[in-house]
N, C-alpha and C positions, 0 to 999 in steps of 0.2 A: 215439535218432533216427537215421531214414535219413539218408544223405550225400545232399547235393544236387548232387554231381558238379560243383562249382566248380572251373574251372581259372583260373591266372593266366597271362595272357598279356604276356610282355615285350615292351616297345616302347623298343629300344636304335636308337642311331646305328650306322651312318647311315642317317637317315628317308627312306622312300620315299614323298617327298610327292606323286608322280605318281599313284603307286595310291591314295594318301587323297584326292586331289582325284577321282579316278575313283569311290569310293565315294560322294563327295557328289553327284555327277552321277546315278548309278545311284539313290541314296536320291531324289532328285527326279522321277527317269524313273518310278519306282514310284508314281506320284502322291500322294506323301506331301505334306500343304500346310504348309508352315512358318507360314502365317498362324492356323493353328489348334493350334499348338504349345503344350504346357505353360509356364508363365511361370518366369522365373527369379526365386529369392529370395536378395536379398542384404541381407547386414548390415555396419554399419561396427562394428568391433571395434577394441580398443587394437592399434595397429601396423599396421592395414591392414582389409581386407575378409573376409569370411567368405561363402562362396556356395553354394547348392544349385540344380544346372542339370538338371531331370529333362525327360525327351522320351520319345514313343511314337510308333514308326512302323507300319508294315504286318506287319513281321516280325519285330521287335525293340522293348524297350523299355530306358531305361537311366537312372542318375540318375550327376551328379558331384558329389562334395564337397570343395570345395577352398578354400585360403586364398589371399590376394592379398596380398603385403606393400609397403606402402606406401614411397615415400621410395627413396634409394639403396640397392641390394642390393650385398652385398661382392662381389667377383668370384669365380669358382667356386661361388658359391650361387645358388639359382633364386628368381625373384619368385614364382612359382605352384608349389604342393605341394599333392596331395591324391589321391583315390581314385576310382574310376570303376567302377559295378557295373552288367552287361548280363544283361537277362533276354530269356528267350524268348517270343515272342509267342502262340506257340501252347498253351502250357501254363502260362504266366506264371512258369516256372521260371528262377532265377538259374543263368547258365551260365559268366560269366566275370568276372575283375577285371582291373583295368588300373590303371598308375600314373596318377592323374589329371593331374599336373603334365605327364609325358612325352606324355599324350594331347593335352593343349592346345598343347604345342610343336611335335607334327604337325599337330595339326588347324590352327591358326589360318594357317601359311603356305599350307597346301594348300586352304583357302577363298580366300586371296588369288589364288593362281595358277589355281584354277578359274575366278574371276572375272574377273581380267584377260585371261586366255586366250580367253574366251568372249566378251567384249565386243570384243577386237580382232577374231575371226574375225566377228563380226557387223557390225563397222565395214570388214571388207576390208582391216584394216591388221596388219602386223608389229610384232611387239615388239623392237626393236633396242637401245634405248639406255634403260637404267633407272637411277632414282636412288632409292636407299633413304635415309629419314632416320631416324636413332637410331644409337645403338651399343651396345644391349642384346643379350640373349639371343634376342629376337624377330628382331632386325636380322639377326643371325647365319643365323638359320634361314629368313628370307626370302630371303637371298642365295643359301643351298642350294638353297632349294626353286627360285628363279628358272633357275639353272645346269642343275638336273634338266629344268624342263618346257621351256627356250629355249635351248638350246645354243647357245653362240656369242654371246649377249646382252652387251652392255656393262654394266658395274654401277659406279656411283659410289656413294659415301656421304657423307651429311652429318650432322654430328653438332654438338652443343651449341657446341663449340669447333673450330676447326682442329686443334688437337693431338689433340683426343680422336678424330677423324676419321682423321687420321694413325695415331694408336696403333692404332686399330681395324683399319685397313686392313693393317697391317704382321701382322697376326694371321690375314688370309685372302688366299689365293692369286688373282692377278687382278683385285683390287678397288682402286679409287684414290678417294682424296677427292674430292669433288665440287666445282667450280668454278659460280660464277655462269653461266657460258656452259653448263655441263653440264647444270645445272636448267632453264634455258630450252632447251636441246636436247631433253631428255629426252622419250620418247613414253609413258612409264609413270613415276609417281611415288608411292613406298610410304611413309606414313609407321608408323612402329612405336614410339611414344614413349607417355608416361605424362603429358604435357604437359597444364596447365590453360589455356595461351593458344598461340594459332595458330602453328605452328612454320615454315608456308609462307603466302604469300601471292599472289593470282592475279597481280599484276604480274610475278612472279618465273619464270611458268610460261609454257610455249609454247603456241600457239593450241588446238592439237588432242591436249593432253594427257589420259591417263586417270590419274585420281588414285584411290588405294586407301588411305582413312583406316582403318587398321587397331587403332591403339592408344588411341584414345579412346571411350570408353563411360560414360553415368552423368551426373548433372547438371552437374559441374563441368569434366571433361575436354574439351579442345578441341585439334585439331591442325591445323584448316584454317580460314582466314577466312571471314567472311560472302560475300565477293566470289565466292569459289569456290563456294561452294553457290549462291548465287544467279544465278552465271553459268554454271551447267553447264547443257548441252544436255539431259543424262539424270543421274538420280539413280538409282543401282541400290543395292538395300538388300537383306539376307537376308529379310526379313518386313517388311511395312508396319507391323504392331502392334509388333513389337521395335523398329524403329527409331525411331518416335514415340513409345514409351514411354522410350527408354532415350538417345537422341541429343542431346547438348547442343548439337552442331553444326548440327542441324536446329532446334532451339529457338532459338538465336541469330539464325538468319536469320528464322525465322517463329514466333511464340510455339504453344505447343502447341496450344491453342484454335484458333488460326488455321489449323490444318492440318485440321480437322474439314469434311469435304465435300471435300478436294484430295488426299486419300489417294492417288488413282491418278495425281498426278504423279510419285509415286515407281514404279519399275520393279523388280520381284523377281527374285531369281536365277532361280526357276522359271520365270518369262515370258521371260527372257533365254535359257534353255536350249532352252525350247518354240519359240522363235522367235515368240510372238504378239504381240510389240511391235518396233518398229523403233528402232535406235539410230543417229542420226545421225554419219555418216562424219567430221563436221566440228565442231570446238567440244570443249570440255572436256567429259570424262564424270568423275563422281563416285561410288565405291564407296564408300558409307557402311557400315561395319561395326561392330555392338556385339557381337559373340561370341554364338551361340545354343546351347542344349542339343541342336538336333536335328542341328547340324553335329558336334558329339562322338558322338552316336548313330550317324549315317551313318559316321563312321570307325572306331569301334569295331566295328559290326557287319561291315563289311569286312574288319578284323584276323580277327574271329570265322570268317568264310568261310573266308578263305585258311589260317587253322590248322586247320580241318576239312578242308580240302581236302587239305593235306600230309599228315595223318593217313591218309588212306584209301590 
């Protein structure tokens, strides 16, 4: 059998989140429609979840196969592990393999910084004071991403307990535990937990804050309360179809069947980038993320393109 010429592209820290966010922007600029993306398949298995996340675009296609561990993960171990296979669109040949866990660790913060910086630009506002909620590996990655994308931003961290936040902050330079005043003064709040109960309430936040809910997807996970969803002047999602299929936070505010005919109340990242909608300058804006296969594809395609350029 002839070799397929499959290469392995390593994704090693320090991650370039800004380049990955640019790959997401380029993917959308090519005219790819996230609302027509392939569906994620997820199974509950002993100890966690088993997921397949396929996607196809104008230039490449791909699939991520991974496991997601439930509960607390021992220090030094990853919650997400798996593989990603990238295919070339022109001849459907597999061209590259990636570590699926590392791709997720890169992609998720890249989606966040793409979303919050694009929202801030659309509102004519700067990101100056951010609070990250959570003390896991994704919290760390999001802090790294914020520092890359918004140099000089003030970052505070809120954990399950004050002691967990203090211990976490001791491992990252320039980051401090968040006080109630910090949370109220923040212009950007990013939640990165796996909670099944809201970790922030509307009354704890400022009037014009952007909240990026990144950790919760599926039928039971929730990070924000219904007043945040209901009080948002705009709700931004990766795609309407995926958000309404997988976001318990949207369902808690309005049962799934009641969203029928009201899908256009949600704003997509593609619309945000293309400036086809207006985002109010004032009031709370919620970015509700469930994590999508097209985002993995966008970042993997960008990595493949840069690898090819380096070989020329």
